[in-house]
Backbone of each chain as ProteinMPNN parsed JSONL, in Angstrom:
{"seq_chain_A": "DIQMTQSPSSLSASVGDRVTITCRASQSISTYVNWYQQKPGKVPKLLMYAASSLESGVPSRFSGSGSGTDFTLNISSLQPEDFATYYCQQTYSAPWAFGQGTKVEIK", "coords_chain_A": {"N_chain_A": [[133.751, 97.297, 114.126], [133.71, 95.556, 117.258], [130.956, 94.037, 118.684], [129.302, 93.531, 121.797], [127.067, 91.369, 123.17], [124.911, 90.96, 125.747], [123.122, 88.582, 127.727], [120.674, 87.414, 130.071], [118.941, 90.63, 129.77], [117.945, 91.368, 132.138], [117.328, 89.744, 135.28], [115.556, 87.857, 137.726], [116.262, 86.569, 140.863], [116.754, 84.371, 143.663], [118.237, 84.521, 146.95], [120.958, 82.373, 147.29], [120.57, 81.063, 144.908], [121.922, 79.77, 141.816], [123.432, 81.699, 139.363], [123.677, 82.605, 135.977], [125.22, 84.569, 133.584], [125.417, 85.618, 130.272], [127.628, 86.525, 127.629], [128.091, 87.513, 124.366], [130.343, 87.848, 121.734], [130.704, 89.698, 118.675], [132.606, 88.821, 116.967], [135.437, 86.577, 116.977], [137.304, 86.814, 119.942], [139.325, 85.726, 121.417], [140.36, 85.433, 124.718], [139.806, 87.941, 125.627], [138.137, 89.376, 127.574], [136.532, 91.23, 130.087], [134.829, 91.454, 133.23], [132.448, 93.37, 135.064], [130.97, 94.637, 138.067], [128.307, 96.663, 139.071], [126.822, 98.633, 141.463], [123.862, 100.51, 142.357], [124.439, 103.961, 141.982], [127.117, 103.71, 142.467], [130.656, 103.235, 141.751], [131.782, 101.314, 138.958], [133.0, 98.003, 139.473], [135.781, 95.963, 139.025], [135.468, 92.566, 138.378], [136.432, 90.278, 137.101], [139.031, 89.402, 134.898], [140.545, 88.749, 131.699], [138.746, 86.78, 130.956], [138.511, 84.605, 132.836], [139.995, 85.075, 135.091], [140.025, 85.767, 138.424], [139.545, 88.808, 140.043], [141.558, 90.229, 142.621], [140.346, 89.884, 145.911], [137.719, 89.451, 145.23], [134.887, 87.457, 145.836], [134.998, 83.839, 145.811], [132.741, 82.633, 144.831], [132.11, 83.764, 142.475], [132.723, 83.157, 139.08], [134.293, 82.858, 135.872], [134.105, 82.051, 132.387], [134.969, 80.868, 129.076], [135.873, 81.454, 125.632], [136.857, 82.824, 122.483], [133.941, 83.508, 121.057], [131.906, 83.267, 122.926], [130.993, 83.8, 126.255], [130.757, 83.403, 129.805], [129.548, 84.532, 132.967], [129.414, 83.326, 136.134], [127.594, 83.018, 139.152], [127.812, 81.236, 141.947], [126.289, 80.851, 144.267], [123.987, 82.954, 145.006], [124.315, 85.952, 146.809], [123.024, 88.422, 149.162], [124.44, 90.821, 148.743], [125.114, 90.7, 146.101], [123.253, 91.623, 144.367], [122.905, 93.601, 141.695], [124.117, 95.383, 138.769], [125.64, 93.853, 135.997], [128.373, 93.955, 133.792], [129.902, 93.0, 130.746], [132.989, 93.338, 128.93], [134.895, 93.858, 126.019], [138.302, 93.773, 125.179], [139.79, 93.241, 122.999], [140.066, 94.557, 120.594], [140.139, 98.042, 119.767], [137.174, 100.004, 119.29], [136.894, 99.46, 122.807], [134.406, 97.893, 123.658], [131.587, 97.814, 125.893], [129.203, 95.407, 127.105], [125.583, 95.601, 127.187], [124.678, 95.35, 129.727], [123.485, 93.448, 132.574], [120.926, 93.255, 134.749], [120.637, 92.146, 137.975], [118.148, 91.164, 139.992], [116.261, 91.034, 143.077], [114.258, 88.225, 143.763]], "CA_chain_A": [[133.801, 97.309, 115.59], [133.208, 94.347, 117.9], [129.796, 94.265, 119.553], [129.141, 92.582, 122.886], [125.646, 91.215, 123.465], [124.685, 90.251, 127.003], [121.789, 88.057, 127.999], [119.534, 88.263, 129.755], [119.146, 92.029, 130.148], [117.653, 91.383, 133.568], [116.852, 88.476, 135.82], [115.178, 87.838, 139.133], [116.754, 85.362, 141.498], [116.688, 84.335, 145.126], [119.487, 84.246, 147.657], [121.315, 80.963, 147.223], [120.444, 80.575, 143.534], [123.043, 79.861, 140.879], [123.088, 82.647, 138.312], [124.58, 82.616, 134.83], [125.074, 85.687, 132.65], [126.132, 85.291, 129.041], [128.073, 87.617, 126.77], [128.515, 87.002, 123.064], [131.053, 88.824, 120.901], [130.323, 89.634, 117.268], [133.655, 88.065, 116.293], [136.281, 85.905, 117.951], [138.152, 87.736, 120.695], [140.159, 84.94, 122.33], [139.842, 85.574, 126.095], [139.904, 89.363, 125.937], [136.884, 89.806, 128.191], [136.505, 91.609, 131.488], [133.485, 91.564, 133.819], [132.316, 94.382, 136.109], [129.742, 94.729, 138.859], [128.002, 98.033, 139.461], [125.648, 98.844, 142.301], [123.296, 101.839, 142.086], [125.143, 105.118, 142.507], [128.501, 103.375, 142.788], [131.625, 103.064, 140.676], [131.931, 99.918, 138.542], [134.063, 97.247, 140.141], [136.287, 94.853, 138.21], [135.323, 91.251, 138.995], [137.116, 89.223, 136.379], [139.699, 89.813, 133.677], [140.981, 87.616, 130.881], [137.616, 85.838, 130.918], [138.356, 83.67, 133.956], [140.888, 85.411, 136.208], [139.286, 86.466, 139.464], [140.251, 89.948, 140.607], [141.865, 90.093, 144.03], [139.316, 90.325, 146.839], [136.382, 89.069, 144.765], [134.566, 86.128, 146.383], [135.196, 82.711, 144.899], [131.469, 82.206, 144.237], [132.116, 84.298, 141.107], [133.646, 82.499, 138.16], [134.085, 83.213, 134.482], [134.623, 81.088, 131.435], [134.715, 81.148, 127.67], [136.891, 81.995, 124.727], [136.288, 82.938, 121.146], [132.819, 84.453, 120.991], [130.917, 83.054, 123.977], [131.555, 83.951, 127.594], [129.768, 83.382, 130.88], [129.856, 84.877, 134.345], [128.57, 82.531, 137.027], [127.582, 83.23, 140.597], [127.411, 79.882, 142.355], [125.255, 80.934, 145.296], [123.741, 84.396, 145.05], [124.237, 86.559, 148.134], [122.299, 89.709, 149.116], [125.289, 91.907, 148.23], [125.38, 90.485, 144.676], [122.221, 92.244, 143.542], [123.64, 94.683, 141.027], [124.168, 95.241, 137.313], [126.905, 93.27, 135.57], [128.751, 94.305, 132.421], [131.103, 92.442, 130.122], [133.731, 94.296, 128.093], [135.959, 93.256, 125.222], [139.489, 94.607, 124.975], [140.567, 92.619, 121.932], [140.419, 95.64, 119.682], [139.41, 99.277, 120.025], [136.76, 100.486, 120.616], [136.743, 98.419, 123.821], [132.987, 98.026, 123.958], [130.902, 97.127, 126.986], [127.872, 94.898, 126.86], [124.544, 96.54, 127.621], [124.422, 95.154, 131.151], [122.478, 92.505, 133.081], [120.52, 93.663, 136.094], [120.24, 91.012, 138.798], [117.226, 91.687, 140.993], [115.778, 90.096, 144.09], [112.971, 87.595, 143.45]], "C_chain_A": [[133.195, 96.021, 116.14], [132.078, 94.7, 118.845], [129.741, 93.162, 120.604], [127.664, 92.531, 123.27], [125.472, 90.361, 124.711], [123.276, 89.705, 127.055], [121.794, 87.324, 129.333], [119.847, 89.715, 130.096], [118.807, 92.23, 131.619], [117.185, 89.998, 133.992], [116.495, 88.669, 137.287], [115.615, 86.512, 139.729], [116.68, 85.494, 143.015], [118.071, 84.109, 145.705], [119.737, 82.734, 147.646], [121.238, 80.375, 145.826], [121.78, 80.63, 142.808], [122.586, 80.733, 139.715], [124.144, 82.586, 137.204], [124.229, 83.782, 133.921], [125.968, 85.386, 131.448], [126.488, 86.549, 128.263], [128.593, 87.008, 125.47], [129.165, 88.12, 122.255], [130.687, 88.613, 119.433], [131.411, 88.992, 116.398], [134.565, 87.475, 117.364], [137.246, 86.885, 118.619], [139.035, 87.001, 121.705], [139.563, 85.021, 123.742], [139.889, 87.02, 126.556], [138.577, 89.918, 126.453], [137.097, 90.112, 129.668], [135.048, 91.681, 131.943], [133.507, 92.558, 134.977], [130.975, 94.235, 136.812], [129.523, 96.192, 139.204], [126.714, 98.074, 140.282], [125.157, 100.266, 142.102], [124.087, 102.959, 142.758], [126.609, 104.882, 142.827], [129.358, 103.236, 141.538], [131.663, 101.596, 140.253], [133.138, 99.273, 139.214], [134.485, 96.079, 139.25], [136.151, 93.55, 138.986], [136.298, 90.236, 138.414], [137.823, 89.842, 135.188], [140.201, 88.571, 132.949], [139.999, 86.452, 130.946], [137.428, 85.025, 132.185], [139.274, 83.955, 135.135], [140.156, 86.283, 137.209], [140.129, 87.607, 140.021], [140.443, 89.728, 142.103], [140.731, 90.643, 144.898], [137.897, 89.959, 146.434], [136.075, 87.659, 145.264], [134.637, 85.016, 145.341], [133.886, 82.155, 144.34], [131.301, 82.773, 142.818], [133.123, 83.508, 140.271], [133.3, 82.915, 136.735], [134.673, 82.158, 133.573], [134.345, 81.562, 130.023], [135.95, 81.593, 126.931], [136.274, 82.015, 123.336], [135.184, 83.968, 121.127], [131.856, 84.345, 122.154], [131.558, 82.993, 125.357], [130.433, 83.91, 128.618], [130.381, 83.866, 132.184], [128.881, 84.091, 135.204], [128.708, 83.01, 138.464], [127.012, 81.951, 141.178], [126.277, 79.882, 143.376], [125.03, 82.413, 145.589], [123.586, 84.888, 146.49], [123.547, 87.91, 148.04], [123.12, 90.838, 148.51], [125.583, 91.775, 146.732], [124.313, 91.095, 143.777], [122.77, 93.557, 143.003], [123.471, 94.51, 139.524], [125.571, 94.792, 136.922], [127.138, 93.59, 134.095], [129.949, 93.472, 131.969], [131.737, 93.533, 129.274], [134.763, 93.522, 127.287], [137.095, 94.255, 125.08], [140.4, 93.987, 123.924], [141.006, 93.655, 120.899], [139.552, 96.852, 119.973], [138.351, 99.471, 118.941], [136.44, 99.337, 121.572], [135.314, 98.43, 124.389], [132.562, 97.246, 125.198], [129.633, 96.481, 126.443], [126.859, 95.858, 127.451], [124.167, 96.378, 129.079], [123.349, 94.125, 131.44], [122.173, 92.903, 134.514], [120.019, 92.433, 136.838], [119.427, 91.559, 139.966], [116.787, 90.59, 141.947], [114.415, 89.554, 143.683], [112.045, 87.667, 144.655]], "O_chain_A": [[132.27, 95.463, 115.548], [132.229, 95.565, 119.708], [130.088, 92.011, 120.336], [127.085, 93.547, 123.654], [125.839, 89.187, 124.729], [122.349, 90.29, 126.496], [122.785, 86.689, 129.694], [120.907, 90.003, 130.653], [119.315, 93.146, 132.264], [116.717, 89.198, 133.183], [117.052, 89.518, 137.983], [115.363, 85.453, 139.154], [116.56, 86.591, 143.56], [118.961, 83.577, 145.041], [118.851, 81.935, 147.95], [121.783, 79.3, 145.578], [122.654, 81.43, 143.143], [121.506, 80.539, 139.158], [125.344, 82.523, 137.472], [123.072, 83.955, 133.538], [127.113, 84.959, 131.592], [125.729, 87.518, 128.248], [129.428, 86.103, 125.482], [128.6, 89.204, 122.113], [130.398, 87.495, 119.006], [131.169, 88.661, 115.237], [134.465, 87.842, 118.535], [137.912, 87.677, 117.952], [139.443, 87.571, 122.717], [138.387, 84.71, 123.934], [140.0, 87.289, 127.752], [137.979, 90.807, 125.847], [137.749, 89.361, 130.393], [134.149, 91.937, 131.142], [134.45, 92.59, 135.766], [129.99, 93.776, 136.234], [130.464, 96.885, 139.591], [125.662, 97.61, 139.843], [125.934, 101.141, 141.72], [124.366, 102.904, 143.956], [127.271, 105.751, 143.394], [128.85, 103.133, 140.422], [131.584, 100.714, 141.109], [134.151, 99.921, 139.48], [133.648, 95.308, 138.782], [136.648, 93.43, 140.105], [136.904, 89.445, 139.136], [137.267, 90.722, 134.531], [140.269, 87.484, 133.521], [140.395, 85.287, 130.985], [136.29, 84.774, 132.581], [139.33, 83.168, 136.08], [139.723, 87.391, 136.892], [141.277, 87.408, 140.419], [139.603, 89.121, 142.768], [140.22, 91.734, 144.646], [136.967, 90.139, 147.22], [136.906, 86.761, 145.131], [134.373, 85.228, 144.158], [133.913, 81.292, 143.463], [130.45, 82.312, 142.058], [134.237, 83.234, 140.716], [132.162, 83.276, 136.435], [135.617, 81.458, 133.938], [133.599, 82.515, 129.796], [136.933, 82.044, 127.52], [135.3, 81.316, 123.057], [135.45, 85.169, 121.175], [131.051, 85.254, 122.358], [132.514, 82.256, 125.597], [129.307, 84.325, 128.343], [131.558, 83.642, 132.467], [127.666, 84.181, 135.022], [129.795, 83.359, 138.923], [125.853, 81.617, 140.931], [125.408, 79.011, 143.346], [125.792, 83.037, 146.328], [122.832, 84.319, 147.28], [123.485, 88.494, 146.959], [122.574, 91.715, 147.841], [126.232, 92.646, 146.154], [124.454, 91.085, 142.554], [123.058, 94.49, 143.753], [122.771, 93.608, 139.064], [126.564, 95.291, 137.451], [126.229, 93.506, 133.269], [130.895, 93.269, 132.73], [131.094, 94.53, 128.944], [135.429, 92.632, 127.815], [136.863, 95.448, 124.884], [141.616, 94.177, 123.947], [142.133, 93.64, 120.405], [138.393, 96.726, 120.371], [138.599, 99.137, 117.782], [135.793, 98.362, 121.189], [135.08, 98.933, 125.488], [133.096, 96.18, 125.507], [129.06, 96.94, 125.455], [127.223, 96.816, 128.133], [123.41, 97.187, 129.615], [122.416, 93.947, 130.656], [123.049, 92.889, 135.379], [119.091, 91.761, 136.389], [119.93, 92.304, 140.806], [116.919, 89.397, 141.67], [113.523, 90.314, 143.306], [110.912, 87.191, 144.592]]}, "seq_chain_B": "QLQLQESGPGLVKPSETLSLTCTVSGGSVSRNSYYWGWVRQPPGKGLEWIAIIYYTGSTYYNPSLKSRATISVDTSKNQFSLNLTSVTAADTAVYYCANPGRGYTYGFDPWGQGTLVTVSS", "coords_chain_B": {"N_chain_B": [[148.824, 102.954, 146.706], [147.465, 103.101, 143.36], [145.463, 105.916, 142.654], [142.666, 107.678, 141.351], [141.206, 110.761, 140.338], [138.58, 112.627, 139.174], [137.999, 115.878, 137.736], [136.299, 118.917, 136.935], [133.936, 121.067, 135.177], [130.52, 120.908, 136.215], [128.404, 121.592, 134.702], [127.681, 122.237, 131.387], [127.229, 124.183, 128.489], [125.091, 123.634, 125.64], [126.654, 122.927, 122.508], [129.111, 123.791, 123.33], [132.455, 123.066, 124.675], [133.275, 120.236, 126.524], [135.394, 119.761, 129.203], [137.457, 117.715, 131.0], [139.503, 116.607, 133.721], [141.743, 114.167, 134.96], [143.313, 113.402, 137.832], [146.15, 111.709, 138.805], [147.32, 109.756, 141.435], [149.77, 108.111, 143.477], [151.182, 106.841, 141.565], [152.895, 107.086, 138.371], [151.805, 108.943, 135.559], [153.151, 108.584, 133.274], [154.147, 106.103, 133.256], [155.767, 103.177, 132.089], [154.201, 101.114, 129.72], [151.591, 101.595, 130.525], [148.096, 102.236, 130.146], [145.58, 104.786, 129.992], [142.243, 105.835, 130.627], [138.871, 106.85, 129.606], [135.452, 106.581, 130.518], [131.933, 106.705, 130.168], [128.612, 107.211, 131.539], [125.411, 107.608, 130.833], [122.534, 108.951, 132.563], [120.763, 106.393, 134.164], [121.466, 104.529, 132.269], [123.71, 102.267, 130.448], [127.289, 101.489, 130.529], [129.627, 103.359, 128.611], [132.377, 103.179, 126.581], [134.861, 105.578, 126.042], [137.513, 106.588, 125.301], [141.039, 105.811, 125.111], [144.474, 106.27, 126.138], [147.799, 105.502, 125.458], [150.976, 105.036, 127.123], [152.877, 105.846, 125.381], [151.686, 107.772, 123.965], [149.932, 107.089, 122.004], [146.609, 107.015, 120.818], [143.162, 106.015, 121.143], [139.847, 105.968, 120.05], [136.265, 106.003, 120.618], [134.402, 105.465, 117.836], [131.807, 106.296, 117.661], [131.623, 108.771, 118.72], [132.34, 110.466, 116.792], [134.759, 111.877, 116.181], [134.789, 113.974, 118.012], [136.018, 113.794, 120.444], [138.974, 114.192, 122.45], [141.765, 112.855, 123.945], [144.361, 113.334, 126.282], [147.635, 113.574, 127.793], [149.219, 115.053, 130.612], [152.233, 115.15, 131.685], [153.672, 116.703, 133.432], [151.938, 117.485, 135.376], [150.969, 115.145, 136.254], [148.55, 114.137, 135.204], [145.69, 113.225, 133.19], [143.526, 114.041, 130.452], [140.241, 114.825, 129.11], [138.677, 116.121, 126.325], [135.656, 117.121, 124.923], [134.019, 118.111, 122.196], [131.44, 120.336, 120.885], [129.061, 119.663, 122.389], [125.963, 118.024, 123.222], [122.691, 117.5, 124.67], [122.675, 114.774, 124.81], [125.154, 114.092, 125.66], [125.162, 114.307, 128.345], [126.091, 112.848, 131.319], [127.571, 110.606, 133.77], [130.959, 110.842, 134.072], [133.764, 108.821, 134.036], [137.164, 108.403, 134.922], [139.76, 106.014, 134.403], [142.094, 103.325, 134.992], [143.218, 101.163, 132.71], [144.551, 98.473, 133.557], [144.688, 95.846, 134.511], [145.925, 92.775, 134.138], [146.539, 91.025, 130.975], [144.38, 91.7, 129.52], [143.659, 94.21, 130.135], [141.902, 95.059, 132.238], [139.735, 97.399, 133.757], [140.823, 99.099, 136.388], [142.236, 100.956, 138.961], [139.185, 102.991, 139.267], [138.125, 106.397, 138.921], [136.005, 108.365, 141.081], [133.96, 109.301, 139.615], [132.265, 111.883, 137.789], [129.498, 113.952, 137.442], [128.336, 115.345, 134.525], [126.351, 117.744, 133.184], [124.632, 118.728, 130.327], [123.296, 121.608, 129.403], [121.396, 124.546, 128.715]], "CA_chain_B": [[148.252, 102.368, 145.503], [147.008, 104.064, 142.373], [144.152, 106.551, 142.872], [142.311, 108.61, 140.293], [140.194, 111.744, 140.75], [138.132, 113.496, 138.094], [137.597, 117.241, 138.059], [135.809, 119.668, 135.791], [132.632, 121.697, 135.396], [129.362, 120.019, 136.264], [127.394, 122.08, 133.764], [128.245, 122.741, 130.125], [126.167, 124.618, 127.572], [125.095, 122.967, 124.328], [127.595, 123.363, 121.457], [130.411, 124.13, 123.899], [133.39, 121.964, 124.873], [133.378, 119.63, 127.85], [136.798, 119.48, 129.524], [137.633, 117.024, 132.276], [140.862, 116.22, 134.065], [141.89, 113.085, 135.922], [144.583, 113.492, 138.544], [146.631, 110.391, 139.208], [148.223, 109.724, 142.579], [150.233, 106.76, 143.777], [151.872, 106.295, 140.394], [153.189, 108.072, 137.336], [150.989, 108.851, 134.366], [154.028, 108.243, 132.147], [154.729, 104.784, 133.518], [155.92, 102.254, 130.981], [153.179, 100.099, 129.423], [150.292, 101.945, 131.085], [147.033, 102.944, 129.47], [144.649, 105.586, 130.802], [141.027, 105.869, 129.817], [137.625, 107.503, 130.023], [134.205, 105.851, 130.316], [130.821, 107.509, 130.656], [127.361, 106.495, 131.799], [124.235, 108.489, 130.886], [121.642, 108.601, 133.675], [119.894, 105.242, 133.982], [121.888, 103.699, 131.139], [124.905, 101.459, 130.623], [128.618, 102.07, 130.398], [130.101, 103.604, 127.252], [133.814, 103.421, 126.501], [135.085, 106.802, 125.274], [138.84, 106.701, 124.706], [142.21, 105.452, 125.905], [145.754, 106.76, 125.67], [148.907, 104.66, 125.893], [152.059, 105.861, 127.663], [153.633, 106.343, 124.226], [150.91, 108.843, 123.354], [148.94, 106.541, 121.066], [145.243, 107.216, 121.292], [142.103, 105.234, 120.503], [138.588, 106.617, 120.372], [135.017, 105.399, 120.209], [134.002, 106.165, 116.612], [130.46, 106.852, 117.799], [131.746, 110.181, 119.117], [132.534, 111.21, 115.55], [135.947, 112.748, 116.236], [134.621, 115.093, 118.94], [136.773, 113.552, 121.674], [140.431, 114.21, 122.456], [142.368, 112.467, 125.216], [145.758, 113.751, 126.32], [148.33, 113.395, 129.067], [150.107, 116.126, 131.056], [153.134, 114.464, 132.606], [154.164, 117.65, 134.444], [150.934, 117.555, 136.451], [150.538, 113.766, 136.5], [147.133, 114.139, 134.888], [145.259, 113.062, 131.813], [142.346, 114.872, 130.243], [139.301, 114.54, 128.024], [137.915, 117.225, 125.751], [134.582, 116.666, 124.034], [133.511, 119.329, 121.575], [130.077, 120.396, 120.321], [128.23, 118.777, 123.205], [124.504, 118.137, 123.231], [122.09, 116.892, 125.856], [123.016, 113.359, 124.796], [126.456, 113.912, 126.319], [124.94, 114.327, 129.789], [126.479, 111.533, 131.834], [128.661, 110.524, 134.726], [132.199, 110.546, 133.374], [134.756, 108.171, 134.872], [138.484, 108.065, 134.41], [140.144, 104.697, 134.901], [143.36, 102.771, 134.549], [143.079, 99.81, 132.155], [145.854, 97.905, 133.851], [144.681, 94.524, 135.123], [146.135, 91.645, 133.254], [146.787, 91.313, 129.56], [143.138, 92.186, 128.918], [143.484, 95.612, 130.507], [140.735, 95.321, 133.069], [139.748, 98.762, 134.266], [140.926, 99.209, 137.835], [141.068, 101.533, 139.618], [138.354, 104.011, 138.642], [137.81, 107.567, 139.718], [134.679, 108.275, 141.7], [132.982, 109.744, 138.63], [131.767, 113.241, 137.893], [128.312, 114.16, 136.612], [128.348, 116.508, 133.652], [125.038, 118.015, 132.589], [124.657, 119.658, 129.205], [122.034, 122.345, 129.431], [121.563, 126.002, 128.629]], "C_chain_B": [[147.716, 103.477, 144.606], [145.614, 104.596, 142.737], [143.919, 107.59, 141.797], [141.172, 109.514, 140.767], [139.863, 112.645, 139.573], [137.838, 114.905, 138.612], [137.172, 117.941, 136.776], [134.447, 120.241, 136.081], [131.507, 120.68, 135.374], [128.277, 120.402, 135.264], [128.079, 122.691, 132.545], [127.086, 123.103, 129.206], [126.237, 123.841, 126.253], [125.984, 123.698, 123.343], [128.97, 123.726, 122.007], [131.269, 122.874, 124.087], [133.423, 121.528, 126.328], [134.851, 119.294, 128.085], [136.903, 118.889, 130.916], [139.089, 116.63, 132.458], [140.816, 115.097, 135.083], [143.277, 113.183, 136.537], [144.944, 112.123, 139.099], [147.554, 110.537, 140.413], [148.603, 108.274, 142.863], [150.941, 106.094, 142.613], [152.055, 107.364, 139.348], [152.337, 107.836, 136.097], [151.824, 108.459, 133.144], [154.683, 106.876, 132.318], [154.671, 103.883, 132.299], [154.772, 101.256, 130.921], [151.802, 100.4, 130.011], [149.385, 102.596, 130.049], [146.285, 103.782, 130.496], [143.395, 105.792, 129.955], [139.869, 106.618, 130.446], [136.432, 106.638, 129.616], [133.09, 106.77, 130.805], [129.569, 106.664, 130.79], [126.225, 107.512, 131.871], [123.305, 108.032, 132.004], [120.733, 107.423, 133.329], [120.297, 104.3, 132.874], [123.204, 102.976, 131.444], [126.2, 102.232, 130.424], [128.989, 102.233, 128.924], [131.587, 103.938, 127.295], [134.061, 104.61, 125.592], [136.428, 106.768, 124.547], [139.891, 106.161, 125.664], [143.445, 106.083, 125.29], [146.843, 105.884, 126.266], [150.038, 105.579, 126.357], [152.924, 106.456, 126.545], [152.946, 107.547, 123.582], [149.906, 108.365, 122.325], [147.552, 106.643, 121.659], [144.26, 106.39, 120.48], [140.779, 105.798, 120.987], [137.392, 105.762, 119.963], [134.526, 106.149, 118.965], [132.606, 106.766, 116.697], [130.489, 108.328, 118.211], [132.15, 111.063, 117.955], [133.622, 112.273, 115.654], [135.781, 113.962, 117.15], [135.501, 114.98, 120.177], [138.275, 113.65, 121.431], [140.901, 113.848, 123.857], [143.84, 112.834, 125.167], [146.313, 113.549, 127.717], [149.189, 114.621, 129.348], [151.028, 115.517, 132.105], [153.616, 115.397, 133.715], [153.21, 117.743, 135.632], [150.457, 116.175, 136.882], [149.018, 113.63, 136.32], [146.908, 113.678, 133.451], [143.876, 113.688, 131.678], [141.482, 114.357, 129.098], [138.663, 115.844, 127.601], [136.884, 116.636, 124.803], [133.906, 117.918, 123.486], [132.055, 119.193, 121.151], [129.101, 119.509, 121.072], [126.739, 119.069, 123.017], [123.986, 117.468, 124.495], [122.434, 115.4, 125.949], [124.36, 113.062, 125.444], [126.354, 114.046, 127.83], [125.185, 112.934, 130.354], [127.38, 111.699, 133.044], [129.891, 110.084, 133.941], [133.202, 109.981, 134.381], [136.109, 108.141, 134.161], [138.893, 106.753, 135.072], [141.492, 104.296, 134.328], [143.132, 101.356, 134.022], [144.375, 99.051, 132.356], [145.869, 96.495, 134.387], [144.819, 93.443, 134.082], [146.331, 92.05, 131.81], [145.537, 91.79, 128.843], [142.735, 93.555, 129.436], [142.172, 95.875, 131.254], [140.842, 96.685, 133.728], [139.715, 98.749, 135.804], [142.253, 99.862, 138.178], [140.294, 102.507, 138.723], [138.353, 105.249, 139.532], [136.401, 107.43, 140.263], [133.578, 108.724, 140.753], [132.539, 111.175, 138.876], [130.601, 113.424, 136.927], [128.467, 115.449, 135.823], [126.978, 116.62, 132.986], [125.203, 119.033, 131.472], [123.292, 120.327, 129.128], [122.321, 123.837, 129.331], [120.998, 126.692, 129.861]], "O_chain_B": [[147.541, 104.62, 145.027], [144.712, 103.831, 143.079], [144.839, 108.293, 141.38], [140.288, 109.08, 141.504], [140.729, 113.335, 139.037], [137.477, 115.093, 139.774], [137.624, 117.602, 135.682], [133.855, 119.942, 137.118], [131.538, 119.714, 134.612], [127.349, 119.633, 135.013], [128.947, 123.554, 132.671], [126.079, 122.397, 129.16], [127.316, 123.443, 125.814], [126.059, 124.926, 123.343], [129.902, 123.948, 121.234], [130.869, 121.771, 123.714], [133.577, 122.343, 127.238], [135.478, 118.623, 127.265], [136.481, 119.504, 131.895], [139.808, 116.359, 131.496], [139.955, 115.078, 135.963], [144.288, 113.061, 135.844], [144.145, 111.473, 139.772], [148.47, 111.36, 140.4], [147.867, 107.342, 142.538], [151.263, 104.907, 142.674], [151.444, 108.43, 139.424], [152.164, 106.705, 135.642], [151.283, 108.055, 132.114], [155.642, 106.536, 131.624], [153.673, 103.832, 131.58], [154.412, 100.637, 131.922], [150.929, 99.532, 129.993], [149.82, 103.381, 129.207], [146.345, 103.526, 131.698], [143.468, 105.909, 128.732], [139.879, 106.966, 131.627], [136.402, 106.05, 128.535], [133.285, 107.531, 131.753], [129.469, 105.566, 130.242], [126.091, 108.211, 132.876], [123.291, 106.853, 132.355], [120.021, 107.453, 132.326], [119.561, 103.366, 132.559], [123.736, 103.063, 132.551], [126.208, 103.44, 130.188], [128.705, 101.364, 128.099], [131.997, 104.879, 127.973], [133.531, 104.656, 124.482], [136.479, 106.904, 123.325], [139.663, 106.066, 126.87], [143.48, 106.392, 124.099], [146.805, 105.562, 127.454], [150.056, 106.763, 126.021], [153.616, 107.452, 126.751], [153.538, 108.25, 122.764], [149.109, 109.158, 121.824], [147.344, 106.391, 122.846], [144.481, 106.102, 119.304], [140.603, 106.072, 122.174], [137.492, 104.911, 119.079], [134.263, 107.349, 119.038], [132.254, 107.64, 115.905], [129.496, 109.041, 118.064], [132.288, 112.276, 118.112], [133.423, 113.423, 115.262], [136.576, 114.898, 117.061], [135.707, 115.967, 120.884], [138.785, 113.259, 120.381], [140.484, 114.462, 124.839], [144.494, 112.668, 124.137], [145.573, 113.379, 128.686], [149.815, 115.168, 128.439], [150.653, 115.384, 133.27], [153.935, 114.941, 134.813], [153.624, 118.043, 136.752], [149.626, 116.058, 137.782], [148.316, 113.085, 137.171], [147.808, 113.734, 132.613], [143.152, 113.844, 132.661], [141.919, 113.578, 128.251], [138.161, 116.593, 128.439], [137.194, 115.768, 123.988], [133.297, 118.685, 124.231], [131.511, 118.091, 121.068], [128.397, 118.698, 120.47], [126.328, 120.186, 122.704], [124.76, 116.936, 125.291], [122.476, 114.836, 127.042], [124.667, 111.908, 125.744], [127.358, 113.911, 128.529], [124.567, 111.961, 129.923], [127.889, 112.787, 133.312], [129.861, 109.077, 133.233], [133.456, 110.574, 135.429], [136.189, 107.887, 132.959], [138.429, 106.425, 136.164], [141.962, 104.843, 133.331], [142.88, 100.442, 134.807], [145.207, 98.981, 131.452], [146.94, 95.972, 134.696], [143.933, 93.232, 133.253], [146.297, 93.229, 131.458], [145.606, 92.235, 127.698], [141.614, 94.01, 129.21], [141.435, 96.805, 130.929], [141.909, 97.076, 134.2], [138.698, 98.425, 136.417], [143.299, 99.384, 137.741], [140.69, 102.799, 137.595], [138.556, 105.158, 140.743], [135.69, 106.48, 139.936], [132.395, 108.552, 141.048], [132.449, 111.625, 140.019], [130.702, 113.094, 135.746], [128.702, 116.514, 136.394], [126.52, 115.696, 132.314], [125.838, 120.072, 131.653], [122.279, 119.693, 128.829], [123.351, 124.322, 129.8], [121.051, 127.918, 129.961]]}, "name": "protein", "num_of_chains": 2, "seq": "DIQMTQSPSSLSASVGDRVTITCRASQSISTYVNWYQQKPGKVPKLLMYAASSLESGVPSRFSGSGSGTDFTLNISSLQPEDFATYYCQQTYSAPWAFGQGTKVEIKQLQLQESGPGLVKPSETLSLTCTVSGGSVSRNSYYWGWVRQPPGKGLEWIAIIYYTGSTYYNPSLKSRATISVDTSKNQFSLNLTSVTAADTAVYYCANPGRGYTYGFDPWGQGTLVTVSS"}
């Protein structure tokens, strides 16, 4: 099975900061990575698919990159509504595992 | 647009079977090239992928569930379902159904609103 390891598990940042979240796959998975945002008590929301394709309606301050084993989700200028937990997911082969999540908190 | 809604009991006794249904509206559950899936989230923890089913009937499961899970489709009701046998307290979670349909990497969207299932006697 392919494991997805996110780092950091949590971070504190201020409004306006640039934030980078990393996800590493245990083997090469091309660009078969999706990213989700989840706010407390809410349904996960798809942000990015195919590593770098922005889902419709998602602000352009979010961007994704990577292929192979290393992937990043960037938020160029953190906004108050971006404080949430972010998950990566691989869909290269079943089981389509999620990373353990990165909680972005207010500094 | 596609909408999903989970239904099922909120409380299940240990060793019994958890049965959930996801009703699909705005599209057909038998649509060509579609997957349907289940994800769960224990209280305070991360997302766990459970299973998916392809429109052909092919199924894929998380091996961590040790063959306790079964996903199926009922085309007559435009629903898909999850059965999880021999549940324990560790199966207490919010269960989401979702459509892995965005792009070639099957991003999960949309999701149901989630249903909390508690395993307790």
